[in-house]
C-alpha positions in Angstrom: -16.6 -7.4 5.7 -13.9 -8.1 3.0 -10.2 -7.6 2.6 -8.2 -5.9 5.2 -7.1 -7.4 8.4 -4.8 -5.6 10.9 -4.4 -3.9 14.2 -2.0 -1.4 15.5 -1.7 1.7 17.7 -2.7 5.1 16.5 0.0 6.9 18.4 2.6 4.1 18.4 3.6 4.8 21.9 3.9 1.5 23.6 0.2 1.0 24.6 -1.7 -2.1 25.3 -3.0 -3.7 22.1 -6.4 -4.2 23.8 -6.7 -0.4 23.9 -5.7 -0.2 20.3 -8.4 -2.6 19.3 -10.9 -0.4 21.1 -9.6 2.7 19.4 -9.6 1.1 16.0 -13.2 0.0 16.3 -14.6 3.4 17.2 -16.3 5.4 14.5 -14.5 8.6 15.5 -15.3 10.3 12.2 -18.9 9.3 12.0 -20.2 12.9 12.3 -17.3 14.4 10.5 -17.0 12.6 7.2 -14.3 14.8 5.5 -11.1 12.9 6.3 -7.5 13.5 5.1 -4.4 11.3 5.7 -2.5 12.1 8.8 1.2 11.8 9.5 2.9 8.5 9.6 4.3 7.5 13.0 8.0 7.1 13.6 9.0 3.6 12.4 9.7 1.1 15.1 11.4 -2.2 15.0 9.6 -5.4 15.9 11.6 -7.3 18.5 11.3 -10.4 20.8 11.0 -10.2 24.5 14.9 -10.4 24.7 15.2 -7.4 22.3 16.2 -9.3 19.2 14.9 -8.1 15.8 12.2 -10.1 14.1 11.8 -10.6 10.4 8.8 -12.2 8.9 8.7 -11.8 5.1 5.4 -10.9 3.3 3.5 -10.8 6.6 0.0 -9.5 6.9 -1.4 -8.2 10.2 -4.6 -9.9 11.5 -6.3 -8.9 14.8 -6.1 -11.9 17.0 -7.0 -12.4 20.7 -6.2 -8.9 21.8 -3.0 -8.8 19.8 -1.6 -9.0 16.3 -0.9 -12.2 14.3 1.9 -11.7 11.7 2.1 -14.9 9.7 4.5 -15.1 6.9 7.8 -16.7 5.9 10.6 -16.4 8.5 13.9 -15.3 7.2 17.0 -17.5 7.4 18.6 -14.8 9.6 17.6 -16.8 12.7 20.0 -19.6 11.9 22.9 -17.2 11.4 22.0 -14.9 14.2 22.2 -17.7 16.7 25.8 -18.3 15.6 26.9 -14.7 15.9 24.7 -13.4 18.8 25.6 -13.4 22.4 24.8 -16.9 23.6 23.0 -15.6 26.6 20.3 -14.0 24.4 20.3 -16.4 21.6 16.8 -17.3 20.3 15.3 -20.7 21.2 14.4 -22.5 18.0 15.1 -21.8 14.4 12.9 -19.2 12.7 12.5 -21.5 9.8 10.4 -23.7 12.1 7.9 -20.9 12.7 4.7 -19.9 11.0 5.2 -16.3 12.0 4.8 -14.4 15.3 2.0 -13.0 17.6 2.6 -9.5 18.9 1.5 -9.0 22.5 0.3 -5.9 24.4 3.9 -4.8 25.0 4.7 -5.0 21.2 7.1 -7.9 21.6 6.9 -10.8 19.2 6.2 -14.4 20.3 7.1 -17.2 17.8 4.2 -19.3 16.4 5.3 -22.8 15.8 4.3 -24.9 12.7 1.3 -27.3 12.7 2.1 -30.9 13.5 3.7 -32.7 10.5 4.3 -29.4 8.6 7.9 -28.6 7.8 7.3 -25.3 6.0 4.4 -22.9 5.4 5.0 -21.0 2.2 3.4 -17.5 2.3 0.6 -18.3 4.8 -2.5 -16.1 4.6 -5.1 -15.7 7.4 -8.5 -14.2 8.2 -10.2 -14.1 11.5 -13.1 -16.6 12.2 -16.3 -15.6 13.9 -15.1 -17.2 17.2 -11.8 -15.2 17.1 -9.6 -18.1 15.9 -7.6 -17.8 12.7 -8.3 -19.5 9.3 -4.9 -20.0 7.8 -4.1 -21.2 4.2 -0.6 -21.8 3.0 1.2 -23.5 0.1 3.9 -26.2 -0.2 5.6 -28.5 -2.7 7.4 -31.9 -2.2 10.6 -30.1 -3.3 10.1 -26.9 -1.3 13.3 -25.4 -0.2 14.4 -22.6 2.2 13.7 -20.1 -0.5 10.5 -21.4 -2.1 9.8 -20.9 -5.8 6.9 -18.9 -7.2 4.8 -22.0 -8.1 3.7 -24.5 -5.6 1.7 -27.7 -5.9 -0.5 -27.9 -2.8 -2.7 -25.7 -0.7 -3.3 -26.5 2.9 -5.7 -25.2 5.6 -5.7 -25.2 9.4 -7.2 -23.2 12.3 -5.1 -21.6 15.0 -6.4 -20.7 18.4 -3.3 -19.0 19.8 -1.8 -22.2 21.2 -2.6 -25.2 19.0 -3.3 -25.9 15.4 -6.1 -28.1 14.0 -5.0 -31.0 11.8 -3.9 -29.6 8.5 -6.1 -30.3 5.5 -5.0 -30.4 1.9 -7.6 -28.4 0.0 -6.1 -28.2 -3.5 -3.4 -30.0 -5.6 -2.2 -29.0 -9.0 0.8 -29.2 -11.2 1.4 -25.5 -10.6 -0.3 -23.0 -8.2 0.7 -19.4 -8.7 1.2 -18.6 -5.1 4.4 -16.9 -3.9 4.8 -13.9 -6.2 1.8 -11.7 -5.5 -0.3 -11.1 -2.5 -3.0 -13.7 -2.5 -6.7 -12.8 -2.8 -8.2 -14.0 0.4 -11.3 -12.6 2.3 -13.9 -13.8 4.7 -17.7 -13.9 4.5 -19.6 -14.4 7.8 -16.3 -15.5 9.3 -15.6 -18.2 6.7 -12.6 -17.9 4.3 -12.8 -17.3 0.5 -9.7 -17.4 -1.7 -8.8 -17.4 -5.4 -5.6 -18.8 -7.0 -4.3 -19.2 -10.5 -3.7 -22.8 -11.4 -1.9 -24.6 -14.3 -3.6 -28.0 -14.6 -5.4 -29.7 -11.7 -4.0 -33.0 -10.9 -7.5 -34.4 -10.7 -8.6 -33.0 -14.1 -6.2 -31.7 -16.7 -9.0 -29.5 -18.2 -9.0 -27.4 -15.1 -6.6 -24.7 -15.9 -7.4 -21.1 -14.9 -8.6 -19.6 -11.7 -9.7 -21.8 -8.8 -12.2 -20.3 -6.3 -12.2 -22.0 -2.9 -14.8 -21.4 -0.2 -15.3 -23.0 3.2 -18.7 -23.6 4.7 -18.9 -25.3 8.1 -16.3 -28.0 7.9 -16.3 -28.5 4.1 -14.3 -26.9 1.3 -15.8 -26.4 -2.2 -13.6 -25.7 -5.2 -15.0 -24.2 -8.4 -13.3 -23.1 -11.7 -14.0 -19.9 -13.4 -12.6 -21.0 -16.8 -13.1 -24.4 -18.3 -10.9 -23.7 -21.3 -7.6 -25.6 -21.5 -4.7 -23.2 -22.0 -6.2 -20.2 -20.1 -3.2 -18.6 -18.3 -4.0 -16.3 -15.4 -1.4 -15.6 -12.8 -2.6 -12.8 -10.5 -6.2 -12.8 -9.0 -8.4 -10.7 -6.7 -11.8 -11.6 -5.2 -14.7 -10.1 -3.5 -17.8 -12.0 -2.2 -20.8 -11.3 0.0 -23.2 -13.4 2.1 -25.8 -13.6 -0.6 -23.6 -15.7 -2.8 -22.4 -13.0 -5.2 -18.7 -13.2 -6.2 -16.6 -10.9 -8.3 -13.3 -12.4 -9.4 -10.7 -10.5 -11.4 -7.5 -11.9 -12.9 -4.5 -10.9 -14.9 -3.6 -13.2 -17.8 -5.0 -14.5 -21.0 -8.2 -16.4 -22.1 -8.0 -19.0 -24.9 -11.4 -20.0 -26.4 -12.3 -22.9 -28.7 -13.6 -21.7 -32.0 -13.4 -18.0 -31.0 -11.0 -15.2 -30.7 -8.5 -15.4 -27.9 -7.9 -12.6 -25.5 -4.2 -12.2 -24.7 -2.5 -10.4 -21.8 -5.1 -8.3 -20.1 -7.2 -7.8 -17.0 -10.4 -9.8 -16.9 -13.5 -10.0 -14.6 -16.0 -12.8 -14.1 -19.0 -13.1 -11.8 -21.0 -15.8 -10.0 -24.4 -15.4 -8.4 -24.4 -18.8 -6.7 -21.3 -18.8 -4.5 -19.1 -20.0 -7.3 -21.2 -22.9 -8.6 -21.4 -21.3 -12.1 -19.5 -18.4 -13.6 -20.1 -15.9 -16.4 -17.7 -15.8 -19.3 -14.7 -13.6 -18.5 -14.9 -10.0 -19.7 -11.8 -7.9 -20.4 -11.4 -4.7 -18.5 -8.0 -3.6 -20.0 -5.8 -4.9 -22.8 -2.1 -4.7 -21.7 -0.7 -5.1 -25.2 3.1 -5.8 -24.9 3.2 -4.6 -21.3 3.2 -6.5 -18.0 0.3 -6.1 -15.6 0.6 -7.3 -12.0 0.0 -6.5 -8.3 -3.8 -6.7 -8.8 -5.9 -5.4 -5.8 -9.7 -5.5 -5.3 -11.5 -3.2 -2.8 -15.1 -2.7 -1.9 -16.6 0.7 -1.0 -20.1 0.3 0.6 -22.5 -2.1 -1.0 -22.4 -1.3 -4.7 -19.0 0.4 -5.5 -15.9 -1.7 -6.2 -12.4 -0.7 -7.2 -9.6 -2.6 -9.0 -6.0 -1.4 -8.8 -3.0 -2.9 -10.6 0.4 -2.0 -12.0 1.4 -1.9 -15.6 5.1 -1.8 -16.5 6.4 0.3 -19.4 8.5 -0.8 -22.4 12.0 -2.2 -21.6 13.5 1.0 -23.0 11.4 3.0 -20.5 11.7 1.6 -17.0 8.6 3.4 -15.6 5.3 2.1 -14.6 1.7 3.2 -14.0 -1.0 2.4 -11.4 -4.2 1.6 -13.3 -7.6 2.0 -11.6 -11.0 0.7 -12.6 -14.3 1.6 -10.8 -17.7 -0.2 -10.8 -20.8 1.3 -9.2 -23.0 -1.7 -9.9 -21.3 -4.4 -7.9 -18.8 -5.3 -10.7 -21.3 -5.7 -13.5 -19.6 -2.9 -15.5 -16.3 -1.0 -15.2 -14.9 2.3 -16.2 -11.2 3.2 -16.3 -10.1 6.1 -14.1 -7.0 8.3 -15.1 -3.8 6.3 -14.5 -1.0 7.5 -12.3 2.3 7.3 -14.1 5.9 7.0 -12.7 9.2 7.6 -14.5 10.9 5.0 -12.2 10.3 1.2 -12.0 7.7 0.5 -9.4 6.4 -2.7 -7.8 4.6 -4.4 -4.9 1.4 -2.3 -4.7 -0.6 -2.9 -1.5 -3.9 -1.1 -1.0 -6.7 -0.7 1.5 -10.0 1.2 1.7 -10.1 3.7 4.7 -12.7 6.3 5.5 -14.0 6.3 1.9 -10.6 6.8 0.4 -8.1 4.3 -1.1 -4.6 4.2 0.3 -1.9 2.4 -1.5 1.8 1.9 -0.9 4.3 0.7 -3.5 8.0 0.4 -3.7 10.5 2.2 -6.1 12.5 -0.8 -7.3 15.6 1.4 -8.0 15.8 3.3 -4.7 13.7 0.8 -2.6 11.9 3.8 -1.1 8.2 3.5 -0.3 5.6 5.7 -1.9 2.1 6.4 -0.4 -0.7 7.2 -2.8 -4.2 8.4 -1.9 -7.4 8.3 -4.0 -10.2 10.3 -2.5 -11.9 10.2 -6.0 -11.3 8.0 -9.0 -8.2 10.1 -9.7 -5.2 10.0 -7.4 -5.3 13.1 -5.1 -2.1 12.8 -3.1 1.3 11.2 -3.6 4.3 11.3 -1.3 7.6 9.4 -0.8 7.7 8.2 2.8 10.9 9.3 4.7 11.6 5.8 5.8 14.5 3.4 5.7 14.6 1.7 2.2 12.6 -1.5 2.1 14.8 -4.6 1.6 11.8 -7.1 1.6 8.2 -6.7 0.3 6.1 -4.4 2.4 2.4 -4.8 3.3 -0.4 -2.4 4.2 -3.3 -3.4 6.4 -6.3 -1.3 7.6 -7.0 -1.0 11.3 -10.6 -0.6 12.0 -12.1 2.5 10.3 -9.4 5.2 10.5 -5.9 3.8 10.7 -3.5 1.7 8.6 -0.4 -0.3 9.5 2.6 -0.5 7.2 5.3 -3.2 7.7 8.5 -3.7 5.7 11.9 -5.4 6.1 15.3 -3.7 6.5 18.9 -4.5 7.3 19.8 -3.2 10.7 23.3 -3.0 12.2 24.2 -2.7 15.9 21.7 -5.5 16.8 24.3 -7.7 18.5 27.0 -6.1 20.8 29.7 -8.6 19.9 29.3 -8.0 16.1 28.0 -4.4 15.7 28.6 -4.3 12.0 26.6 -7.5 11.4 23.6 -6.4 9.3 20.6 -8.3 10.5 17.2 -8.3 8.8 14.5 -6.7 10.9 10.8 -5.8 10.5 9.7 -2.1 10.8 6.2 -0.9 11.3 4.5 2.5 11.1 0.9 3.7 11.5 -1.0 6.4 9.7 -4.4 7.7 11.1 -6.8 9.8 9.1 -7.7 13.3 10.3 -11.4 14.2 10.1 -13.1 17.5 10.2 
């Protein structure tokens, strides 16, 4: 299937992750299809075996060998925490040398080292392979620094089996790859990864500017381009694919055409029926006008129905935003816009999953940093609630767990982490689980 990867406990008591995987895989609502969101569990802090807080920014949860893989960008807190913490419990290694963590059955985090020869993985993304290993893609640049910029120049790929990495492969190079600002559109088909990225000029062909679609089959990577027009300027993409070779790719940006009218600042969709070898001309789903569209998400519901969600910011004089929603019932061939959901406050970082036939999304109030949970049981939003959680200091992420649970992770500043310096605010990662209730 496509999209969500994740695993976590329904009850968030400290149970074995192996049991959680079993629970997540059961179709508990198969004979009771009417499901509503349940309560979110009490947030817990992710810690190492020695009790020290873990922060992995922009991490997605992927089921992995009876546990959870949280790959992302380690925060620089590790370097400073080793200076201020009690030396008897200081971490071994610098978090900047990590690719993330693996969470074990006791919910403690074990560091995952970087592949050989890699000095930094910018925003790694992973999907599970058919054999249980992880496909991992990340970005880098020759001038990457501790806080990487939005645009990178290279994409890399390797597999991780829990202990060792395969030899890293460079799979794409470009002058600018739009990578580190929005969640990347990555999925798997028959255990093989598919990903789309916005690119400004391929180093191998200057005419290739637009959206690059990368797919792996066996041991080989194939790259195709959805737009051959120089000057096309997408920056946020979402992708869905199936085993028959059908691909739907959506992007936010502009399309410039030779000898024809240009389409500026909107949401576009293009299709391929041959695994990305050829593409239809992009069609516009929504014109943003002077507004900014971002945080694009694509979700599949069954075989034929697809959903696109994205944020549109209001005018500078009005700091609000809206969640826009488009629905297709013919596998992306045509789209209709559903009623938008407006907010008076500035909102960002939408993360959404499909669960029990309903869409669940979490976004962040950029003024208060509070997290807001939205549910769509129909094309219109049917429930909205501000979560009573600690304000998010780093981008959050929502991952589905099997068929009836979701895992939410977000970063906070936490005092009292080190006895010698109780007022030292240390970044930490919190998690909470919501399980649907069926009747």
